[in-house]
N, CA and C of each residue as an Amber inpcrd file, in Angstrom:
protein
   510
 -11.5970000 -18.8410000 -61.4290000 -11.5990000 -19.8250000 -60.3020000
 -10.8140000 -21.0590000 -60.7470000  -9.6120000 -21.4040000 -59.9350000
  -8.9680000 -22.5960000 -60.5630000  -8.9930000 -23.8840000 -59.3230000
  -9.5210000 -24.7290000 -59.8390000  -9.9860000 -26.2510000 -58.9220000
 -11.5260000 -26.5440000 -59.4090000 -11.6270000 -27.7220000 -58.8050000
 -12.8460000 -28.4100000 -59.0860000 -13.3700000 -29.4110000 -58.2070000
 -13.1010000 -28.7920000 -56.7760000 -13.7430000 -29.3400000 -55.5370000
 -14.4660000 -28.4330000 -55.1060000 -15.1900000 -28.6950000 -53.9100000
 -16.3270000 -28.2870000 -53.4060000 -15.9190000 -26.4800000 -53.1780000
 -14.6490000 -26.3800000 -52.7830000 -14.5020000 -25.2910000 -52.3080000
 -14.5300000 -24.3590000 -53.3810000 -13.7840000 -24.9250000 -54.4580000
 -13.7110000 -24.0350000 -55.6090000 -15.3350000 -23.7270000 -56.3350000
 -16.3040000 -24.7090000 -56.3450000 -17.4360000 -24.3970000 -56.7340000
 -18.2200000 -23.2980000 -55.7100000 -18.0570000 -23.5880000 -54.2530000
 -18.5200000 -22.6700000 -53.5300000 -18.1890000 -21.2510000 -53.8450000
 -16.7780000 -20.9270000 -53.8550000 -16.3050000 -19.8860000 -54.1940000
 -16.7380000 -19.0920000 -55.3720000 -17.0410000 -20.0630000 -56.3820000
 -17.2770000 -19.4790000 -57.6880000 -18.7330000 -19.1980000 -57.8130000
 -19.4130000 -19.7630000 -56.8930000 -20.7240000 -19.4010000 -56.9750000
 -21.0180000 -18.1340000 -56.3500000 -20.1060000 -18.0170000 -55.1200000
 -20.2570000 -16.7470000 -54.2240000 -19.8060000 -15.4880000 -55.4170000
 -18.6430000 -15.9170000 -55.8180000 -18.3210000 -14.8000000 -56.6000000
 -19.3510000 -14.1160000 -57.9730000 -20.1170000 -15.3340000 -58.4740000
 -20.9080000 -14.9120000 -59.4630000 -22.0260000 -13.8970000 -58.9950000
 -22.3300000 -13.5190000 -57.7000000 -23.1340000 -12.6650000 -57.2920000
 -22.6010000 -11.3530000 -57.6590000 -21.3070000 -11.1450000 -57.9000000
 -20.7230000  -9.7530000 -57.9880000 -20.2290000  -9.4230000 -59.3240000
 -19.4500000 -10.7490000 -59.8660000 -18.7430000 -10.7560000 -61.0190000
 -19.6080000 -10.9470000 -62.2800000 -19.5730000 -10.3550000 -63.4960000
 -20.2990000 -10.2230000 -64.7240000 -20.1980000 -11.6960000 -65.2030000
 -19.0480000 -12.6400000 -65.0430000 -18.7980000 -13.9750000 -65.3880000
 -17.5830000 -14.5580000 -64.5630000 -17.6860000 -15.8490000 -64.3650000
 -16.7920000 -16.7070000 -63.7640000 -16.6850000 -17.7990000 -64.5630000
 -14.9120000 -17.8970000 -64.7260000 -14.7650000 -19.0420000 -65.3260000
 -13.9930000 -19.9680000 -64.4860000 -14.4010000 -21.1680000 -64.4310000
 -13.6680000 -22.2170000 -63.4190000 -12.5830000 -23.0100000 -64.6110000
 -11.4730000 -23.0630000 -64.1330000 -10.4280000 -23.7010000 -64.8520000
 -10.1820000 -24.9170000 -64.0490000 -10.3900000 -25.8430000 -64.7880000
 -10.0730000 -27.4120000 -64.0430000  -9.0990000 -28.2720000 -64.8880000
  -8.2580000 -28.7940000 -64.2510000  -7.0520000 -29.8580000 -65.1480000
  -7.7690000 -31.0290000 -65.4790000  -8.8040000 -31.4280000 -64.9010000
  -9.6880000 -32.6240000 -65.5010000 -10.7200000 -32.4500000 -66.5290000
 -11.6210000 -33.3360000 -66.7670000 -12.6300000 -33.2850000 -67.7150000
 -14.0100000 -33.4020000 -66.8350000 -13.6880000 -33.5680000 -65.3990000
 -15.1240000 -33.7970000 -64.6140000 -14.6720000 -33.1220000 -63.2280000
 -15.5990000 -32.8330000 -62.3960000 -15.1200000 -32.0990000 -61.2750000
 -15.0710000 -33.5460000 -59.9560000 -14.5840000 -32.8340000 -59.0950000
 -14.3380000 -33.7730000 -57.7500000 -15.5740000 -33.2510000 -56.7580000
 -16.1750000 -32.1170000 -57.2330000 -17.0460000 -31.3660000 -56.1850000
 -18.1670000 -32.5770000 -55.8250000 -18.6720000 -32.4240000 -54.6760000
 -20.2390000 -33.2100000 -54.5730000 -21.1220000 -32.6080000 -55.5950000
 -22.0530000 -33.9020000 -55.6350000 -23.0990000 -33.6400000 -56.7710000
 -23.8840000 -32.2890000 -56.5950000 -23.8990000 -32.0090000 -55.4510000
 -24.7210000 -30.8970000 -55.1310000 -24.3340000 -29.4900000 -55.6420000
 -23.0510000 -29.3540000 -54.9900000 -22.4640000 -28.3010000 -55.7660000
 -22.0210000 -28.3340000 -57.2050000 -21.7770000 -29.3460000 -57.5990000
 -21.7050000 -29.2660000 -59.3390000 -22.9790000 -29.1160000 -59.7020000
 -24.1030000 -29.4480000 -59.0990000 -25.1040000 -28.7540000 -59.7570000
 -25.5280000 -27.2950000 -59.7500000 -25.2560000 -26.9880000 -58.6100000
 -25.5260000 -25.2690000 -58.1500000 -24.2460000 -24.5420000 -59.2030000
 -23.0440000 -25.0650000 -59.4570000 -22.2300000 -24.5020000 -60.4050000
 -22.5620000 -24.4580000 -61.9010000 -23.2040000 -25.4790000 -62.1010000
 -23.5350000 -25.9860000 -63.3950000 -24.9810000 -24.9100000 -63.9610000
 -25.8160000 -24.8430000 -62.6020000 -26.9420000 -24.2120000 -62.7460000
 -27.0030000 -22.3390000 -62.9280000 -25.4940000 -22.3160000 -62.5900000
 -25.4150000 -20.5880000 -62.3160000 -25.0010000 -20.3170000 -63.9590000
 -26.0490000 -19.0620000 -64.4970000 -25.7150000 -18.8050000 -65.8480000
 -24.3420000 -18.1580000 -66.1510000 -23.7140000 -17.4650000 -64.7730000
 -22.8210000 -16.4800000 -64.9850000 -21.2420000 -17.5540000 -64.9360000
 -21.4610000 -18.9550000 -64.6900000 -20.3950000 -19.8100000 -64.5920000
 -20.1100000 -20.5170000 -65.6750000 -18.9270000 -20.4310000 -66.2770000
 -18.3260000 -21.4520000 -67.4130000 -17.3530000 -22.0840000 -66.9120000
 -16.9920000 -23.0390000 -67.8750000 -15.8720000 -24.2580000 -67.2770000
 -14.5780000 -23.9710000 -68.4160000 -13.4710000 -24.2340000 -68.2800000
 -12.4850000 -24.5840000 -68.9120000 -11.7750000 -25.7780000 -68.4550000
 -12.1330000 -27.0640000 -69.3690000 -11.9870000 -28.3450000 -68.9110000
 -10.3810000 -28.5140000 -69.3410000  -9.7660000 -29.6070000 -68.6860000
  -8.4100000 -30.2230000 -68.8420000  -7.2150000 -28.8600000 -69.0290000
  -7.6160000 -28.0000000 -68.0490000  -6.5350000 -27.0120000 -68.6210000
  -5.7560000 -26.7460000 -67.3220000  -4.8070000 -26.0010000 -67.0530000
  -3.9220000 -25.4630000 -66.0040000  -3.3890000 -24.2940000 -66.4090000
  -3.0560000 -23.2140000 -65.2550000  -2.4330000 -21.8150000 -65.7790000
  -1.1710000 -22.0460000 -65.9170000  -0.8980000 -21.5090000 -66.7990000
   0.7510000 -21.9430000 -67.3280000   1.5270000 -20.6290000 -66.9400000
   0.7520000 -19.5400000 -67.0280000   1.3710000 -17.9750000 -66.7490000
   0.4200000 -16.9240000 -66.2640000   0.9250000 -16.1440000 -65.6760000
  -0.0040000 -15.1940000 -65.2220000   0.2590000 -13.7480000 -65.5960000
  -0.5210000 -12.9660000 -66.0870000   0.0070000 -11.5780000 -66.8450000
  -0.6200000 -10.3930000 -65.8190000   0.2790000  -9.2650000 -65.8680000
  -0.3510000  -8.0520000 -65.5860000   0.4220000  -6.9190000 -66.1870000
  -0.3840000  -5.7570000 -65.9600000  -0.0410000  -4.5880000 -66.3860000
  -0.3790000  -3.3900000 -65.5290000   0.7010000  -2.6010000 -65.0510000
   0.7680000  -1.5080000 -64.2830000   0.5820000  -2.0650000 -62.9460000
   0.7430000  -3.4650000 -62.5970000   0.4800000  -3.9430000 -61.1640000
  -1.0050000  -4.3490000 -61.0170000  -1.8170000  -4.4620000 -62.1440000
  -2.7680000  -5.5850000 -62.1280000  -2.9150000  -6.5000000 -62.8450000
  -3.5100000  -7.4560000 -62.4810000  -3.8860000  -8.7150000 -63.3470000
  -4.3540000  -8.3060000 -64.6120000  -4.1600000  -8.9470000 -65.2120000
  -4.6220000  -8.5990000 -66.8820000  -5.2210000 -10.0500000 -67.8090000
  -4.6250000 -11.1330000 -67.3380000  -4.8080000 -12.4350000 -67.8150000
  -4.0370000 -13.3950000 -67.8260000  -4.5090000 -14.7200000 -68.1490000
  -3.5060000 -15.6860000 -67.9230000  -3.2960000 -16.6820000 -69.2020000
  -2.2860000 -17.4170000 -68.9030000  -2.2900000 -18.2620000 -70.1590000
  -2.7130000 -19.7160000 -69.7660000  -3.5100000 -20.1910000 -70.5590000
  -3.7500000 -21.6490000 -70.2880000  -3.1610000 -22.4970000 -70.8440000
  -2.7380000 -23.8750000 -70.2740000  -2.3200000 -25.0300000 -70.9910000
  -3.2660000 -26.2330000 -71.1630000  -3.3740000 -26.6940000 -72.1870000
  -4.5020000 -27.8430000 -72.0070000  -3.4930000 -28.8930000 -71.7910000
  -3.8250000 -29.8620000 -70.7000000  -3.4500000 -30.7810000 -70.0730000
  -3.1090000 -31.8600000 -71.2120000  -4.1400000 -32.2080000 -72.0160000
  -4.3730000 -33.0570000 -73.0000000  -3.2940000 -33.3340000 -74.3470000
  -3.4860000 -31.7410000 -74.7730000  -2.6290000 -31.6690000 -75.9970000
  -1.5320000 -30.9370000 -75.8190000  -1.4410000 -29.9830000 -74.7130000
  -0.4270000 -29.1280000 -74.7160000  -0.4060000 -27.8140000 -75.3170000
  -1.7130000 -27.3100000 -75.8420000  -1.9310000 -26.0910000 -76.5330000
  -2.3800000 -25.2870000 -75.4560000  -1.5720000 -24.0120000 -75.9070000
  -1.8230000 -22.7270000 -74.9150000  -3.1840000 -21.8960000 -75.8070000
  -3.5310000 -21.1580000 -74.6390000  -4.6640000 -19.9550000 -75.0980000
  -4.5160000 -19.0070000 -73.9730000  -5.2190000 -17.7960000 -74.6320000
  -5.3250000 -16.5130000 -73.4950000  -6.4510000 -16.7030000 -73.1120000
  -6.3130000 -16.1300000 -71.7300000  -7.9540000 -15.6680000 -71.0270000
  -7.7040000 -14.4760000 -70.4950000  -8.2770000 -13.2940000 -70.8650000
  -8.1820000 -12.0390000 -69.9460000  -8.9580000 -12.2650000 -68.8050000
  -8.4670000 -11.7180000 -67.8450000  -9.1420000 -11.8580000 -66.7510000
  -8.8050000 -10.7180000 -65.4790000  -9.6110000 -10.5190000 -64.3850000
  -9.2560000  -9.3120000 -63.6840000  -9.3010000  -9.9250000 -62.2710000
  -9.3740000 -11.2340000 -62.0190000  -9.4520000 -11.5820000 -60.7940000
  -8.9420000 -12.9450000 -61.0200000  -8.1070000 -13.4410000 -59.8000000
  -7.7940000 -15.0050000 -60.0700000  -7.9200000 -15.5220000 -58.7110000
  -8.7020000 -16.6980000 -58.3710000  -8.5650000 -17.3600000 -57.1530000
  -8.3900000 -18.8940000 -57.1830000  -7.8530000 -19.4070000 -56.3800000
  -6.9290000 -20.8070000 -56.5700000  -7.6860000 -21.4960000 -55.3240000
  -8.2350000 -22.8070000 -55.4950000  -9.0970000 -23.1760000 -54.4830000
  -8.4490000 -24.9070000 -55.0660000  -7.6950000 -25.2290000 -54.6930000
  -6.8680000 -26.4960000 -55.1500000  -6.7720000 -27.4810000 -54.1270000
  -7.1080000 -27.3140000 -53.0070000  -6.9910000 -28.1700000 -52.0580000
  -5.9580000 -27.4660000 -50.6560000  -6.1580000 -28.3130000 -49.6970000
  -5.3080000 -27.8840000 -48.4310000  -4.7880000 -28.6440000 -47.8230000
  -3.5210000 -28.5290000 -47.3780000  -2.6700000 -29.3820000 -46.2850000
  -2.4750000 -28.6420000 -45.5240000  -2.7400000 -28.7910000 -44.0060000
  -2.3690000 -28.0610000 -43.1710000  -0.7000000 -28.1290000 -42.7840000
  -0.0800000 -26.9890000 -42.6450000   1.6200000 -26.7980000 -42.3530000
   1.6510000 -27.0260000 -41.1850000   1.4670000 -28.2560000 -40.5870000
   2.0170000 -29.0060000 -39.3610000   3.2720000 -29.5390000 -39.2930000
   4.0060000 -29.6170000 -40.3330000   5.0140000 -30.5590000 -40.1410000
   5.9310000 -30.2510000 -39.0570000   6.3930000 -29.1630000 -38.6170000
   6.9970000 -28.9040000 -37.4000000   6.5040000 -29.4890000 -35.8620000
   5.3780000 -29.6400000 -36.0320000   4.8130000 -30.2230000 -34.8450000
   4.6830000 -31.5120000 -34.6820000   5.0520000 -32.3870000 -35.5960000
   4.8260000 -33.9080000 -35.7990000   5.9950000 -34.5400000 -34.8410000
   5.2700000 -35.0870000 -33.8630000   6.0170000 -35.7410000 -32.8470000
   6.3860000 -35.0610000 -31.4980000   5.7510000 -33.5050000 -31.6200000
   5.5310000 -33.0240000 -30.1380000   4.2270000 -32.7820000 -30.1630000
   3.4000000 -32.2890000 -30.9230000   1.9640000 -32.1530000 -30.6210000
   1.0590000 -33.2940000 -31.3210000  -0.1140000 -33.4600000 -30.8260000
  -1.0470000 -34.2980000 -31.4450000  -1.4040000 -34.0310000 -32.6790000
  -1.5590000 -34.7600000 -33.6110000  -2.0500000 -34.4150000 -34.9260000
  -3.1090000 -35.6870000 -35.2870000  -3.9950000 -35.2610000 -36.1980000
  -4.7700000 -36.3300000 -36.4350000  -4.6010000 -37.1240000 -37.7570000
  -5.3370000 -37.9620000 -38.0370000  -5.2160000 -38.3800000 -39.4680000
  -4.7280000 -37.6330000 -40.4530000  -5.2560000 -36.6860000 -40.6690000
  -5.4180000 -35.9070000 -41.8810000  -4.1460000 -34.7590000 -41.8640000
  -3.4600000 -34.6650000 -40.5000000  -2.1990000 -33.7760000 -40.3030000
  -2.6220000 -32.6540000 -39.6480000  -4.0640000 -32.6580000 -39.0880000
  -4.2850000 -31.1000000 -38.5330000  -3.9230000 -31.3520000 -37.1060000
  -3.9470000 -30.3740000 -36.5110000  -3.4520000 -30.4940000 -34.6920000
  -4.9230000 -30.8020000 -34.0130000  -4.8030000 -31.4630000 -33.1750000
  -5.8230000 -31.9320000 -32.3090000  -5.8850000 -31.1900000 -31.1360000
  -7.0650000 -30.6260000 -31.3340000  -7.2160000 -29.7440000 -29.8970000
  -8.4790000 -30.1790000 -29.1540000  -8.4950000 -30.0560000 -27.8320000
  -9.5390000 -30.4470000 -26.8740000 -10.7910000 -29.5470000 -26.6660000
 -11.6260000 -29.7580000 -27.7380000 -12.9410000 -29.1160000 -28.3050000
 -13.8140000 -29.0470000 -27.1670000 -14.4920000 -27.9920000 -26.7000000
 -14.6630000 -27.0770000 -27.8540000 -13.3860000 -25.8830000 -27.1920000
 -12.2920000 -26.2460000 -26.4750000 -11.2660000 -25.1740000 -26.4390000
 -10.3140000 -25.1720000 -27.4600000  -9.2970000 -24.3690000 -27.3830000
  -8.0680000 -24.6620000 -28.4900000  -6.9020000 -25.1110000 -27.6210000
  -7.1790000 -25.8730000 -26.5950000  -5.8380000 -26.6340000 -26.1840000
  -5.3170000 -27.7600000 -26.7440000  -4.0690000 -27.9020000 -26.7950000
  -3.5650000 -29.1120000 -27.4760000  -3.0470000 -30.2770000 -26.2650000
  -2.5390000 -31.0310000 -26.5060000  -1.9790000 -31.8880000 -25.7780000
  -0.7650000 -31.7630000 -24.8420000  -0.4000000 -30.2120000 -24.9640000
   0.7770000 -29.7870000 -23.9690000   0.2860000 -28.6540000 -23.5010000
   0.0590000 -28.7880000 -22.1270000  -0.5500000 -27.5000000 -21.4860000
   0.1330000 -25.9880000 -21.9460000  -0.2500000 -25.2820000 -22.2010000
   0.2080000 -23.9270000 -22.5460000   0.1980000 -23.3780000 -23.9990000
   0.0790000 -24.6130000 -24.7990000   0.2310000 -24.6440000 -26.3210000
  -1.3050000 -24.6320000 -26.9310000  -1.7190000 -23.8780000 -27.9040000
  -2.8630000 -23.4120000 -28.1590000  -2.8810000 -23.5520000 -30.0720000
  -3.8050000 -24.4230000 -30.4420000  -4.0480000 -24.3660000 -31.8750000
  -5.1430000 -23.4490000 -32.2450000  -4.9460000 -22.8870000 -33.4140000
  -6.0930000 -21.9610000 -34.2140000  -5.6450000 -22.0360000 -35.3200000
  -7.0320000 -21.4350000 -36.0310000  -6.8410000 -21.2810000 -37.7350000
  -6.7650000 -22.2500000 -38.7580000  -6.0030000 -22.6210000 -39.5570000
  -5.8690000 -23.2170000 -40.9500000  -5.4810000 -24.7080000 -39.9880000
  -4.2380000 -24.7670000 -39.1190000  -4.0130000 -26.0260000 -38.7540000
  -4.9270000 -26.7340000 -37.9890000  -6.3990000 -26.1900000 -37.4310000
  -6.9270000 -26.9970000 -36.8760000  -8.1660000 -26.9910000 -37.4640000
  -8.8500000 -26.2830000 -38.3560000  -9.9300000 -26.2580000 -39.0190000
  -9.9750000 -26.9530000 -40.2860000 -10.9230000 -28.2120000 -40.2040000
 -11.0990000 -29.0460000 -41.3190000 -11.8290000 -28.6930000 -42.1540000
 -13.0790000 -27.4420000 -41.9070000 -13.9310000 -27.0690000 -42.8100000
 -13.9480000 -26.0600000 -43.4010000 -13.7090000 -24.9120000 -42.6860000
 -13.7040000 -23.6160000 -43.5510000 -12.4430000 -22.9090000 -44.1820000
 -11.2680000 -23.4520000 -43.4530000  -9.9360000 -22.9490000 -43.8680000
 -10.0650000 -21.5680000 -44.4180000 -10.4340000 -20.7870000 -43.6380000
 -10.5800000 -19.3420000 -44.1600000 -10.1220000 -18.3520000 -43.2810000
  -9.6450000 -17.1860000 -43.7100000  -8.6940000 -16.1520000 -42.8450000
  -9.8720000 -15.5410000 -41.5330000 -11.0060000 -15.5780000 -41.5950000
 -11.9930000 -15.1930000 -40.7370000 -12.3420000 -15.9420000 -39.4940000
 -11.9400000 -17.3770000 -39.9650000 -12.0210000 -18.3400000 -38.7120000
 -10.8700000 -18.5500000 -38.3440000  -9.5350000 -18.3790000 -39.3300000
  -8.5470000 -17.9970000 -38.2350000  -8.3940000 -16.9460000 -37.2820000
  -9.0180000 -15.9570000 -37.7950000  -8.7620000 -15.0600000 -36.6520000
 -10.0900000 -14.9640000 -35.4060000 -10.9580000 -15.7520000 -35.9530000
 -11.7910000 -16.0760000 -34.8440000 -11.3040000 -17.1190000 -33.8290000
 -10.5690000 -18.2460000 -34.1830000 -10.2590000 -19.3120000 -33.3120000
  -8.7660000 -18.5950000 -32.6010000  -8.3090000 -17.5140000 -33.4490000
  -7.0100000 -17.0090000 -32.8960000  -7.2090000 -16.1690000 -31.5960000
  -8.6660000 -15.6190000 -31.8360000  -9.0350000 -14.7630000 -30.3700000
  -9.5430000 -15.9440000 -29.5170000  -9.8320000 -17.1380000 -29.7840000
 -10.2130000 -18.1290000 -28.7510000  -9.0490000 -18.4750000 -28.2940000
  -8.1480000 -18.7510000 -28.7770000  -6.7340000 -19.2640000 -28.5700000
  -6.2590000 -18.3010000 -27.6340000  -6.3760000 -16.8760000 -27.6970000
  -5.7960000 -15.7590000 -26.9410000  -6.3800000 -15.9920000 -25.5610000
  -7.8150000 -16.3290000 -25.6740000  -8.7630000 -16.5820000 -24.3450000
  -8.2760000 -17.4650000 -23.6320000  -7.9660000 -18.7880000 -24.0100000
  -7.5090000 -19.9920000 -23.5910000  -6.3390000 -19.6970000 -23.0480000
  -5.4400000 -19.1780000 -23.6060000  -4.0250000 -18.9880000 -23.1320000
  -4.2050000 -17.8270000 -21.9020000  -5.1770000 -17.0860000 -21.9390000
  -5.4450000 -16.0830000 -20.7020000  -5.5880000 -16.8200000 -19.3610000
  -6.6230000 -17.6390000 -19.5460000  -7.0640000 -18.3880000 -18.6630000
  -6.4450000 -19.4660000 -17.9140000  -5.4890000 -19.7840000 -19.0470000
  -4.4080000 -20.8790000 -18.5190000  -3.2200000 -20.1010000 -17.8160000
  -2.9900000 -18.7950000 -18.3070000  -2.0170000 -17.9290000 -17.4250000
  -2.4610000 -17.6770000 -16.1630000  -3.6170000 -17.3540000 -16.0910000
  -4.1990000 -16.7060000 -14.6050000  -4.4940000 -18.0140000 -13.9090000
  -4.9160000 -19.1220000 -14.3910000  -4.8340000 -20.4010000 -13.2460000
  -3.4150000 -20.9080000 -12.8270000  -2.4990000 -20.4950000 -13.7310000
  -1.0310000 -20.7300000 -13.1490000  -0.6670000 -19.6260000 -11.9000000
  -0.8420000 -18.6940000 -12.2320000  -0.4960000 -17.5150000 -11.3560000
  -1.4780000 -17.8240000  -9.8840000  -2.9270000 -18.1900000 -10.0630000
  -3.5590000 -18.5370000  -8.7770000  -2.7810000 -19.5350000  -8.4650000
  -2.4850000 -20.6650000  -9.1610000  -1.6550000 -21.7090000  -8.4360000
  -0.6120000 -21.4240000  -7.8550000   0.1180000 -20.6440000  -8.1610000
   1.6880000 -20.1430000  -7.8100000   1.3050000 -19.2620000  -6.5120000
   0.1070000 -18.6610000  -6.3530000  -0.1590000 -17.7180000  -5.0330000
  -0.6710000 -18.6000000  -3.7770000  -1.0860000 -19.8120000  -4.5190000
  -1.7640000 -20.5170000  -3.5420000  -0.5440000 -21.3020000  -2.7950000
   0.3950000 -21.7850000  -3.5470000   1.8300000 -22.4850000  -3.2610000
   2.4480000 -21.5100000  -2.1820000   2.6990000 -20.5610000  -2.6530000
   3.3600000 -19.2680000  -1.8480000   2.4670000 -19.0560000  -0.3840000
   1.2170000 -19.1070000  -0.4360000   0.8030000 -18.9580000   0.7150000
   0.6690000 -20.1080000   1.8210000   0.7600000 -21.3680000   1.2680000
   0.7820000 -22.4670000   2.2020000   1.9750000 -22.5970000   3.0030000
């Protein structure tokens, strides 16, 4: 696991249920995760830490991950770490640049939606997934809000059709 925040600690703790061991590689000598998440990770006997390090190279054989080269950010020394899985949890920036000035964004750059719907400030435009989800930012959440956006769009189009029928009959 690469990272030092809450997401990295949560994912590492989850992975430790299934893996023989989990190494957390962090570029600093302390974590940014909340105290509760740190305590949970430190208490897990399957989790260990590689401090002051970053991944310099990823290695594979036969289309499978076999290890990583780590570089100590303080000394520049490198070391090899054999691994069969690599997960990166180093932060999240919503990719909403193309909507700037068109759709309403909040202070963190996420699309603003009219909760509990997925409607944005422009009628007929809906937001879903990582560009609106501050908390979970996971594929399953994106799929769920995508379905909600589809339902909101269907209701919007039905309302337009009903309004058009009303105009034609008047």
